C-alpha positions in Angstrom: 131.8 -52.7 126.3 133.4 -52.1 129.7 135.9 -54.5 131.0 136.5 -56.1 127.6 140.2 -56.7 128.4 139.6 -58.3 131.8 141.6 -61.5 132.1 143.6 -60.9 129.0 147.2 -60.2 130.0 149.6 -59.8 127.0 152.6 -62.1 127.4 155.3 -63.5 125.3 154.7 -66.7 123.5 156.4 -70.0 124.0 159.6 -69.0 122.4 162.8 -67.0 123.0 163.9 -64.0 120.9 166.6 -65.1 118.6 170.1 -63.6 118.4 172.5 -65.6 116.3 170.2 -68.2 114.7 167.5 -67.1 112.3 164.1 -68.5 113.3 162.1 -70.6 111.0 159.3 -68.1 110.9 159.0 -64.3 111.6 155.7 -63.4 110.0 152.7 -65.7 109.2 149.7 -64.9 107.1 146.4 -66.6 108.1 143.3 -66.4 106.0 140.4 -66.7 108.4 137.9 -67.1 105.6 137.5 -66.8 101.8 133.9 -65.6 102.3 133.2 -61.8 102.0 130.3 -59.5 102.5 131.4 -57.7 99.4 131.2 -59.2 95.9 133.9 -57.0 94.4 134.2 -57.0 90.6 137.9 -57.5 90.7 138.5 -59.9 93.6 140.9 -62.8 93.1 139.8 -65.0 96.0 136.4 -64.1 97.5 133.5 -66.5 98.0 129.9 -65.4 98.8 129.2 -64.5 102.4 126.5 -67.2 102.6 128.6 -70.0 101.0 127.9 -72.7 103.5 130.2 -75.3 101.8 133.1 -72.9 102.2 132.1 -72.1 105.7 131.8 -75.7 106.7 135.4 -76.4 105.5 137.0 -73.4 107.4 139.3 -74.0 110.2 137.7 -74.3 113.7 138.6 -71.9 116.4 140.6 -74.5 118.1 142.6 -75.2 114.9 143.4 -71.6 114.4 144.6 -71.2 118.0 146.8 -74.3 117.7 148.4 -72.8 114.5 149.1 -69.6 116.4 150.7 -71.6 119.2 152.9 -73.4 116.7 153.8 -70.2 114.8 154.8 -68.5 118.1 156.9 -71.5 119.0 158.8 -71.3 115.7 159.7 -67.7 116.4 156.9 -65.7 114.7 156.6 -62.1 115.9 153.9 -60.9 113.5 150.7 -62.5 112.3 148.5 -61.0 109.5 144.8 -62.0 109.5 143.3 -61.7 106.0 140.5 -63.1 103.9 137.9 -62.8 102.5 136.5 -60.6 105.2 138.0 -61.5 108.6 135.1 -59.9 110.5 132.7 -62.5 109.2 134.2 -65.0 111.6 132.0 -65.0 114.8 135.1 -66.1 116.7 137.2 -63.2 115.4 137.6 -61.5 118.8 138.6 -64.8 120.5 141.3 -65.5 117.8 142.6 -61.9 117.9 142.9 -61.9 121.7 144.7 -65.2 121.7 147.3 -63.9 119.2 147.8 -60.8 121.3 148.2 -62.9 124.5 151.0 -64.8 122.7 152.7 -61.5 122.3 152.2 -61.4 118.6 151.9 -58.1 116.7 148.8 -58.4 114.6 147.9 -56.9 111.2 144.3 -56.9 110.3 143.1 -56.5 106.7 139.5 -55.6 106.4 136.9 -53.6 104.5 135.6 -52.3 107.9 132.0 -52.9 107.1 131.5 -55.4 109.9 133.2 -53.4 112.6 131.1 -52.8 115.7 131.5 -50.5 118.6 132.5 -53.5 120.7 135.2 -54.6 118.3 136.5 -51.0 118.0 136.7 -50.8 121.8 138.5 -54.1 122.0 141.1 -52.9 119.4 141.5 -49.7 121.4 141.9 -51.4 124.8 144.2 -54.2 123.5 145.9 -52.7 120.4 147.1 -54.9 117.6 150.5 -53.0 117.6 150.2 -52.7 113.8 147.9 -50.3 112.0 144.6 -51.9 110.8 144.6 -51.9 107.0 141.3 -50.8 105.5 140.7 -51.1 101.7 138.4 -48.3 100.3 136.5 -49.2 97.2 135.2 -45.7 96.4 134.6 -42.2 97.8 130.9 -42.1 96.9 128.1 -44.5 97.3 127.8 -44.9 93.5 131.4 -45.8 93.0 131.9 -48.0 96.1 128.8 -50.0 95.4 129.6 -50.3 91.7 132.8 -52.1 92.9 131.4 -54.0 95.9 128.1 -54.8 94.2 126.3 -54.6 97.6 123.7 -52.0 98.4 124.4 -50.2 101.7 128.1 -51.2 101.7 129.4 -47.7 101.4 127.5 -46.5 104.5 128.8 -49.5 106.5 132.4 -48.8 105.4 132.2 -45.1 106.5 130.7 -46.2 109.8 133.6 -48.6 110.3 136.1 -45.7 109.6 134.3 -43.5 112.0 134.4 -46.2 114.7 138.2 -46.7 114.3 138.7 -42.9 114.5 136.4 -42.3 117.5 138.2 -45.1 119.5 141.7 -44.0 118.5 142.6 -47.2 116.8 145.5 -46.7 114.4 144.7 -47.5 110.8 145.7 -46.8 107.3 143.6 -46.9 104.1 144.5 -48.1 100.6 142.6 -47.8 97.3 142.1 -50.0 94.3 142.3 -48.5 90.8 139.2 -49.6 88.9 137.0 -48.0 86.3 134.5 -46.7 88.9 137.3 -45.2 91.1 140.0 -44.0 88.7 138.6 -40.4 88.6 138.4 -40.2 92.4 142.2 -40.3 93.2 142.3 -36.6 94.2 139.2 -37.0 96.4 140.6 -40.2 97.9 144.0 -38.8 98.7 142.5 -35.5 100.1 140.3 -37.5 102.4 143.0 -39.9 103.4 145.4 -37.0 104.3 142.9 -35.9 107.0 142.8 -39.2 108.7 144.8 -39.7 111.9 147.9 -41.8 111.3 148.0 -41.3 107.5 151.5 -39.7 107.3 152.0 -40.6 103.7 150.0 -40.9 100.5 147.8 -43.9 100.6 148.8 -47.0 98.7 146.9 -48.4 95.8 146.3 -51.8 94.3 147.3 -51.0 90.7 147.7 -54.4 89.1 144.9 -57.0 89.4 145.4 -60.8 89.8 143.2 -63.3 88.2 141.4 -65.9 90.4 144.2 -67.5 92.3 142.4 -70.9 92.5 141.5 -70.9 88.8 137.9 -71.5 89.8 135.9 -68.9 87.8 136.8 -68.3 84.1 134.0 -65.8 83.7 135.4 -63.7 86.6 138.9 -64.0 85.1 137.6 -62.5 81.8 136.0 -59.7 83.8 139.1 -59.0 85.9 141.3 -58.9 82.7 139.0 -56.3 81.3 139.4 -54.1 84.4 143.2 -54.0 84.3 145.0 -50.8 83.7 147.0 -50.7 80.5 150.7 -50.0 80.9 150.1 -46.4 79.8 147.2 -45.9 82.2 149.3 -47.5 85.0 152.2 -45.2 84.4 149.9 -42.1 84.3 148.5 -43.1 87.7 151.9 -44.0 89.2 153.4 -40.7 88.0 151.1 -38.8 90.3 153.3 -39.8 93.2 156.5 -37.7 93.3 158.3 -40.6 95.1 157.8 -42.9 92.2 161.0 -42.4 90.2 163.1 -42.6 93.4 161.2 -45.8 94.6 161.6 -47.5 91.2 165.3 -46.7 91.0 165.9 -47.9 94.5 163.9 -51.1 93.9 165.7 -51.9 90.7 169.1 -51.1 92.2 168.4 -53.5 95.1 166.6 -56.2 93.2 168.6 -56.3 90.0 170.5 -59.6 89.8 172.2 -61.9 87.5 169.6 -63.4 85.2 168.8 -67.0 86.1 166.5 -69.9 85.3 165.7 -70.4 89.0 161.9 -70.3 89.2 161.6 -68.7 92.6 163.6 -65.5 93.1 161.8 -64.4 96.2 162.9 -66.5 99.2 159.8 -68.7 98.7 158.4 -70.1 101.9 159.9 -67.5 104.2 156.5 -65.8 104.6 154.0 -68.6 104.3 150.2 -68.4 104.5 147.7 -70.8 106.1 144.6 -70.7 104.0 141.1 -70.8 105.4 141.0 -74.6 105.4 144.2 -75.3 107.2 146.5 -75.8 104.2 149.9 -74.1 104.4 150.9 -72.2 101.2 154.5 -71.1 100.4 153.1 -67.5 100.2 149.7 -65.7 100.2 149.2 -65.9 96.5 150.5 -69.3 95.4 147.7 -71.8 95.5 149.0 -74.6 93.2 147.9 -77.7 95.2 151.1 -79.5 94.3 153.1 -77.0 96.3 150.9 -76.7 99.4 151.2 -78.6 102.7 148.3 -79.9 104.7 148.8 -79.1 108.3 146.3 -81.8 109.3 148.9 -84.4 108.3 152.1 -82.7 109.3 153.7 -79.9 111.2 154.5 -76.3 110.2 158.1 -77.0 111.3 158.5 -79.8 108.8 157.1 -77.6 106.0 159.3 -74.7 106.7 162.5 -76.7 107.5 162.3 -79.5 104.9 159.6 -79.0 102.3 159.5 -75.3 101.2 163.3 -74.8 101.1 163.5 -77.3 98.3 161.4 -75.0 96.1 164.2 -72.5 96.0 166.2 -74.9 93.8 163.4 -75.5 91.2 164.4 -74.4 87.7 162.1 -73.2 84.9 161.6 -75.4 81.8 159.1 -73.4 79.7 161.0 -72.4 76.5 159.5 -68.9 76.4 160.4 -68.3 80.0 164.0 -69.4 79.3 164.1 -67.1 76.3 162.8 -64.1 78.2 162.5 -64.2 81.9 165.6 -66.3 82.6 167.6 -63.7 80.7 166.0 -60.6 82.0 167.8 -58.3 84.4 164.5 -56.8 85.5 163.2 -60.0 86.9 163.7 -58.9 90.5 161.3 -55.9 90.1 158.7 -57.7 87.9 155.5 -59.1 89.3 155.9 -62.2 87.1 156.3 -65.1 89.5 155.0 -68.7 89.8 151.9 -67.5 91.7 151.0 -65.2 88.8 151.8 -67.9 86.2 149.6 -70.4 88.0 146.6 -68.0 88.2 147.0 -67.0 84.6 148.0 -70.3 82.9 147.9 -73.1 85.4 151.6 -73.6 85.2 154.5 -72.2 87.2 156.8 -70.8 84.5 154.7 -69.5 81.7 155.4 -65.8 81.2 152.5 -63.4 82.0 152.7 -60.7 79.3 150.7 -58.2 81.3 153.2 -58.0 84.1 156.1 -58.1 81.7 154.7 -55.1 79.8 154.1 -53.1 83.1 157.7 -53.7 84.2 159.1 -52.6 80.9 157.0 -49.4 81.0 158.4 -48.7 84.5 162.0 -49.4 83.3 161.6 -47.0 80.4 160.2 -44.4 82.8 163.4 -44.4 84.9 165.7 -44.6 81.8 166.8 -48.2 82.0 165.3 -49.2 78.7 165.0 -47.3 75.4 161.8 -47.5 73.4 161.5 -50.8 71.6 164.3 -52.3 73.6 163.7 -55.7 75.4 165.3 -56.3 78.8 166.3 -59.8 77.9 168.5 -58.5 75.1 170.4 -56.0 77.3 174.0 -57.0 77.9 175.3 -53.8 79.7 172.7 -54.0 82.5 175.3 -53.7 85.2 176.5 -50.4 83.9 172.9 -49.2 83.7 172.2 -50.2 87.3 175.4 -48.5 88.4 174.2 -45.3 86.9 171.0 -45.5 89.0 173.2 -45.8 92.1 175.4 -42.9 91.2 
């Protein structure tokens, strides 16, 4: 694809780099589609590749470009394109080039199946400035296609990896721990170690989310059955010699005074535009009552006036107040309103699965004794201090 970069001069967007004042936006996630060419057994968002209703509702090219303009004007430096599978969009190259012309660093999340020689050449000639993130669903055809449920998917995935490698496009791979792939960790890590740019062990998706739009109860039951137990999760995590150090650092940084504040994460500081032009406070939180339709308002209004108010919302669920609001491990727990909404349709109902995982991790690094509950711990400051010593 000679001359693919002709006419595309990377320039800074319509903004100035901030010094003393924090910008309204630094990183924006954009879902280009919820459709995917895989039908993964565990996916929390995907729709079929040929879902014409979903496709018809997706943002037009012009709408995506306008959102990129607005994001750059608000100070964004990084945009992350995700899905579904981003390469299903026929206008992917146009959207990508526009983001780069604005001076944005671009992160691409893909399964690499739809990568072509032309797209690989484009990414090599006009680099995204962030490594492409490729999720691997298995090391063998049998395991990969048991997860993806698409015949021929494994060969296309490997071809995509080969194209990135041949064209010198920086990329990283990550895995997902599922029944068909749990016995492949050694093979996966050995393969990943030989890839250019993989300087560290590959990351994994360990803990599965239910359907974020609460749109498929049968899929939720299947996903729940695929989840690692706390014991299985810790056995997998303990393979990484960095684990104990990482958990101690995370807990030391994230431990805070227990509180009934519902959002403990700086909600709205890394928002996501979904495939249909609706701004979410984050990538995972899809409660319609908390989203903002960009067709009827501006991103600036959402970030300056609407989303900040969420940081003052307090929990009311009695079980949340008994447990989560008194738990010093809340900062390292995956329990959050997005998880509660996916699991229960509410924002503050505790999710036992994530609670059990966090307690297992705390016991692993010596913060909890067997049978001890973190919401009953009163000397947590002293325990955290010991981690820092």
